[in-house]
C-alpha positions as CSV (number, residue, x, y, z in Angstrom):
1,X,29.2,56.0,-69.1
2,X,31.9,58.6,-69.5
3,X,33.2,60.0,-66.2
4,X,32.4,63.7,-65.8
5,X,35.1,66.2,-65.4
6,X,36.1,67.2,-61.9
7,X,34.7,70.7,-61.2
8,X,37.1,73.3,-59.9
9,X,37.7,73.5,-56.2
10,X,36.3,76.9,-54.9
11,X,38.6,78.7,-52.5
12,X,36.4,81.3,-50.9
13,X,38.7,83.3,-48.6
14,X,42.3,84.2,-48.0
15,X,42.1,82.3,-44.7
16,X,41.0,79.2,-46.4
17,X,44.0,79.4,-48.8
18,X,46.3,79.6,-45.9
19,X,44.7,76.6,-44.3
20,X,45.0,74.6,-47.6
21,X,48.7,75.6,-47.9
22,X,49.3,74.7,-44.2
23,X,50.4,78.2,-43.5
24,X,49.8,80.3,-40.3
25,X,46.7,82.4,-40.3
26,X,47.0,85.5,-42.4
27,X,47.7,88.8,-40.6
28,X,44.6,90.3,-42.3
29,X,41.5,88.3,-43.4
30,X,41.3,90.1,-46.8
31,X,44.9,90.3,-47.9
32,X,48.1,88.3,-47.6
33,X,51.6,88.2,-49.0
34,X,52.9,84.7,-49.2
35,X,56.6,83.7,-49.5
36,X,56.5,80.9,-52.0
37,X,59.4,79.1,-50.5
38,X,57.1,78.4,-47.5
39,X,54.5,76.7,-49.7
40,X,54.5,72.9,-50.1
41,X,52.1,72.9,-53.1
42,X,50.9,69.5,-52.2
43,X,47.4,69.8,-53.7
44,X,45.0,66.8,-53.7
45,X,43.6,65.7,-57.0
46,X,40.3,67.5,-56.4
47,X,42.3,70.8,-55.8
48,X,44.4,70.7,-59.0
49,X,41.7,72.9,-60.6
50,X,40.7,75.8,-58.4
51,X,38.6,79.0,-58.5
52,X,39.7,81.8,-56.2
53,X,37.3,84.3,-54.8
54,X,40.0,86.9,-54.7
55,X,42.7,88.5,-56.9
56,X,46.0,86.6,-57.3
57,X,49.3,88.4,-58.3
58,X,52.3,86.1,-58.3
59,X,56.0,86.6,-59.1
60,X,57.9,83.3,-59.2
61,X,61.0,81.5,-60.4
62,X,61.9,77.9,-61.2
63,X,58.3,76.9,-61.8
64,X,58.2,73.5,-63.6
65,X,54.9,72.3,-64.9
66,X,51.8,73.4,-66.9
67,X,49.2,76.0,-65.9
68,X,45.8,76.0,-67.6
69,X,43.9,79.3,-67.5
70,X,40.2,79.0,-68.5
71,X,40.4,76.8,-71.6
72,X,44.0,77.6,-72.7
73,X,47.4,76.6,-71.4
74,X,49.3,79.5,-69.9
75,X,52.6,80.3,-71.6
76,X,54.8,80.0,-68.5
77,X,58.1,78.5,-69.8
78,X,60.1,81.6,-68.9
79,X,57.6,84.1,-67.6
80,X,57.6,85.1,-63.9
81,X,54.4,86.9,-63.2
82,X,50.7,85.7,-63.4
83,X,47.5,87.6,-62.6
84,X,44.1,86.0,-61.9
85,X,40.7,87.6,-61.1
86,X,38.0,86.3,-58.7
87,X,35.9,83.6,-60.3
88,X,38.5,82.5,-62.9
89,X,39.5,78.8,-63.2
90,X,43.1,77.8,-62.9
91,X,44.4,74.3,-63.3
92,X,48.0,73.2,-62.3
93,X,50.0,70.2,-63.3
94,X,53.4,70.5,-61.6
95,X,56.4,68.1,-61.8
96,X,57.9,66.3,-58.8
97,X,60.5,69.1,-58.5
98,X,58.3,71.6,-56.8
99,X,60.8,74.1,-55.3
100,X,59.5,77.5,-56.2
101,X,60.7,80.9,-55.0
102,X,59.0,84.3,-55.2
103,X,56.0,86.2,-53.8
104,X,52.2,85.6,-54.0
105,X,49.9,88.5,-53.2
106,X,46.3,87.5,-52.7
107,X,43.7,90.3,-52.4
108,X,40.0,90.1,-51.7
109,X,38.0,92.7,-53.6
110,X,36.5,94.0,-50.3
111,X,40.0,95.2,-49.2
112,X,40.0,97.8,-51.9
113,X,36.3,98.4,-52.2
114,X,36.4,102.1,-51.0
115,X,39.4,103.0,-53.1
116,X,39.8,104.2,-56.7
117,X,41.8,101.0,-57.3
118,X,38.6,98.9,-56.9
119,X,37.4,100.3,-60.2
120,X,40.8,100.7,-61.9
121,X,41.8,97.1,-61.3
122,X,39.0,95.9,-63.6
123,X,40.6,97.9,-66.5
124,X,43.9,96.1,-66.3
125,X,43.8,93.7,-69.3
126,X,46.3,91.3,-67.7
127,X,43.5,90.1,-65.3
128,X,41.4,88.9,-68.3
129,X,41.1,85.4,-69.7
130,X,42.1,86.9,-73.0
131,X,45.7,87.1,-71.7
132,X,47.3,83.6,-71.6
133,X,50.9,84.6,-71.4
134,X,52.9,85.2,-68.2
135,X,54.6,88.5,-67.9
136,X,58.3,88.3,-68.7
137,X,60.4,90.7,-66.7
138,X,63.9,92.0,-67.3
139,X,66.4,91.7,-64.4
140,X,65.8,95.4,-63.6
141,X,62.0,95.1,-63.8
142,X,62.1,92.0,-61.6
143,X,64.2,93.8,-59.0
144,X,61.7,96.7,-59.0
145,X,58.6,94.4,-58.6
146,X,60.3,92.4,-55.9
147,X,61.1,95.6,-54.0
148,X,57.5,96.7,-54.1
149,X,56.4,93.2,-52.9
150,X,58.8,93.5,-49.9
151,X,57.5,97.0,-49.1
152,X,54.0,95.4,-49.0
153,X,55.3,92.6,-46.8
154,X,56.9,95.1,-44.4
155,X,53.7,97.0,-44.0
156,X,51.6,93.8,-43.8
157,X,53.8,92.5,-40.9
158,X,53.8,95.8,-39.0
159,X,51.4,96.7,-36.3
160,X,48.0,97.7,-37.8
161,X,47.0,101.3,-37.4
162,X,44.6,103.7,-39.1
163,X,47.0,104.2,-42.1
164,X,47.9,100.5,-42.7
165,X,45.3,99.8,-45.3
166,X,45.9,103.1,-47.1
167,X,49.6,102.4,-47.4
168,X,49.2,98.8,-48.5
169,X,46.6,99.8,-51.2
170,X,49.0,102.5,-52.4
171,X,51.8,100.0,-52.8
172,X,49.4,97.6,-54.7
173,X,48.3,100.4,-56.9
174,X,51.9,101.2,-57.7
175,X,52.7,97.6,-58.4
176,X,49.8,97.2,-60.8
177,X,50.7,100.4,-62.7
178,X,54.2,99.1,-63.3
179,X,52.9,95.8,-64.4
180,X,50.6,97.6,-66.8
181,X,53.6,99.4,-68.3
182,X,55.5,96.1,-68.6
183,X,52.6,94.2,-70.2
184,X,52.0,96.9,-72.8
185,X,55.7,96.8,-73.7
186,X,55.5,93.0,-74.0
187,X,52.3,92.5,-75.8
188,X,52.3,95.3,-78.4
189,X,52.2,92.6,-81.1
190,X,50.5,89.7,-79.3
191,X,47.2,88.2,-80.6
192,X,44.2,87.6,-78.4
193,X,42.8,84.2,-77.8
194,X,39.4,85.3,-79.2
195,X,37.9,81.8,-79.6
196,X,37.8,81.0,-75.9
197,X,34.2,80.6,-74.6
198,X,35.0,82.1,-71.2
199,X,36.5,85.2,-72.8
200,X,33.4,85.7,-74.9
201,X,31.1,85.1,-71.9
202,X,33.1,87.6,-69.8
203,X,32.8,90.1,-72.6
204,X,29.1,89.7,-73.2
205,X,28.2,90.0,-69.5
206,X,30.5,93.0,-69.0
207,X,29.2,94.8,-72.1
208,X,25.6,94.1,-71.0
209,X,25.9,95.4,-67.4
210,X,28.0,98.5,-68.5
211,X,25.4,99.5,-71.2
212,X,21.8,100.7,-71.1
213,X,20.6,97.2,-72.0
214,X,20.1,96.2,-68.3
215,X,17.8,99.2,-67.7
216,X,15.9,98.7,-71.0
217,X,15.7,94.9,-71.1
218,X,16.2,93.8,-67.5
219,X,18.6,91.1,-66.4
220,X,20.2,89.1,-69.2
221,X,18.6,85.8,-69.7
222,X,20.3,82.5,-70.4
223,X,18.7,82.5,-73.8
224,X,20.2,86.0,-74.6
225,X,23.6,84.9,-73.5
226,X,23.5,81.6,-75.5
227,X,22.2,83.5,-78.6
228,X,25.2,85.9,-78.3
229,X,27.6,83.0,-78.1
230,X,25.8,81.1,-80.9
231,X,25.2,77.9,-78.9
232,X,22.1,76.4,-77.3
233,X,21.2,77.3,-73.7
234,X,21.5,73.7,-72.5
235,X,24.8,73.1,-74.2
236,X,26.2,76.4,-72.7
237,X,25.1,75.6,-69.2
238,X,26.5,72.0,-69.4
239,X,29.8,73.3,-70.8
240,X,30.1,76.0,-68.1
241,X,29.4,73.5,-65.4
242,X,32.2,71.3,-66.7
243,X,34.6,74.3,-67.0
244,X,33.7,76.3,-63.9
245,X,31.3,74.2,-61.8
246,X,28.6,77.0,-62.3
247,X,25.6,77.3,-64.5
248,X,25.0,80.2,-66.9
249,X,22.5,81.7,-64.5
250,X,25.1,81.7,-61.7
251,X,27.6,83.5,-63.9
252,X,24.9,86.1,-64.6
253,X,24.2,86.5,-60.9
254,X,28.0,86.8,-60.1
255,X,28.4,89.6,-62.6
256,X,25.2,91.3,-61.2
257,X,26.5,91.2,-57.6
258,X,29.8,92.5,-58.7
259,X,28.1,95.5,-60.4
260,X,25.8,96.0,-57.4
261,X,28.8,96.1,-55.0
262,X,30.4,98.8,-57.2
263,X,27.3,101.0,-57.2
264,X,26.7,100.5,-53.5
265,X,30.2,101.7,-52.6
266,X,30.6,104.5,-55.1
267,X,27.2,106.2,-55.2
268,X,24.5,107.3,-52.7
269,X,21.7,105.7,-54.7
270,X,19.0,104.0,-52.6
271,X,18.6,100.2,-52.8
272,X,15.4,100.7,-54.8
273,X,17.2,102.9,-57.3
274,X,20.0,100.4,-57.7
275,X,17.5,97.6,-58.1
276,X,15.8,99.4,-60.9
277,X,19.1,100.3,-62.5
278,X,20.1,96.7,-62.5
279,X,16.9,95.6,-64.2
280,X,14.8,94.4,-61.3
281,X,11.1,95.1,-61.3
282,X,10.8,94.7,-57.5
283,X,13.6,95.9,-55.1
284,X,12.8,93.1,-52.7
285,X,13.9,90.6,-55.4
286,X,17.2,92.4,-55.7
287,X,17.7,92.5,-51.9
288,X,16.9,88.8,-51.5
289,X,19.3,87.8,-54.2
290,X,22.1,90.0,-52.9
291,X,21.7,88.7,-49.3
292,X,21.7,85.1,-50.6
293,X,25.0,85.7,-52.3
294,X,26.7,88.0,-49.8
295,X,25.1,86.9,-46.5
296,X,24.3,90.6,-45.7
297,X,21.7,93.0,-47.1
298,X,22.7,95.7,-49.6
299,X,22.5,98.4,-46.9
300,X,24.6,96.3,-44.4
301,X,27.2,95.9,-47.2
302,X,27.3,99.6,-47.8
303,X,27.5,100.5,-44.1
304,X,30.4,98.1,-43.7
305,X,32.5,100.5,-45.9
306,X,31.5,103.7,-44.2
């Protein structure tokens, strides 16, 4: 019997990442700025393919090896910046010479939940599976990005007060805006990897939850998703389990919870109104699913940001 592929290793929190990298505990549980020269990168075989539950923004030099992003190899021969979203699968195959320098910013979505950046970050194309090229920076651009990273580090290491989070989020917002400018400059003529299953799945789910379909038709079914991708439901779920360790239904629920969090923190709609807006016939079903995924009720989640 053919041996099944090793599912990606889920890294659920910033604190867990620090533990795996044998680093001291993070200064803040939802955000960290890591000096790559302090990282050993000594992953076990089961951790060579990982799935972060947070955003990853990395600037690095002297990386030697291959990086697989979704189903494609990342063009990282000379590039220095990479960007990953929560739930994306990244596989690394590094050489014995593992000395890397640079900065690694990891950011849990909850850290920016009450800020405009929480919505804006989803519009930056470089966090998509469709981008499988690292960002190439000029010497001037690299100096600029590194300076912003150091400003984040300075604030991150300072004594936390009522303004700390606002200042850090402002620096991150500035960093991503500059990266957006640099990416648009770099990829004016680039081609999208449009044949990637994970890109298509991401697009189908995003379009569905951002349209009127969810109110009209309810939650998307596995059959609907498989029809949109032109493959059978069983084949789709088997393939997704191999690639991400999750079934089609789990991917649907992940996108649903992401949309629910956005509505809970940006509107004053009641839980019942949100449930109906997301295609649930009974609000109790929505609340039960939300709590099973987040370990808190929808209202508890909302209150944690007020």
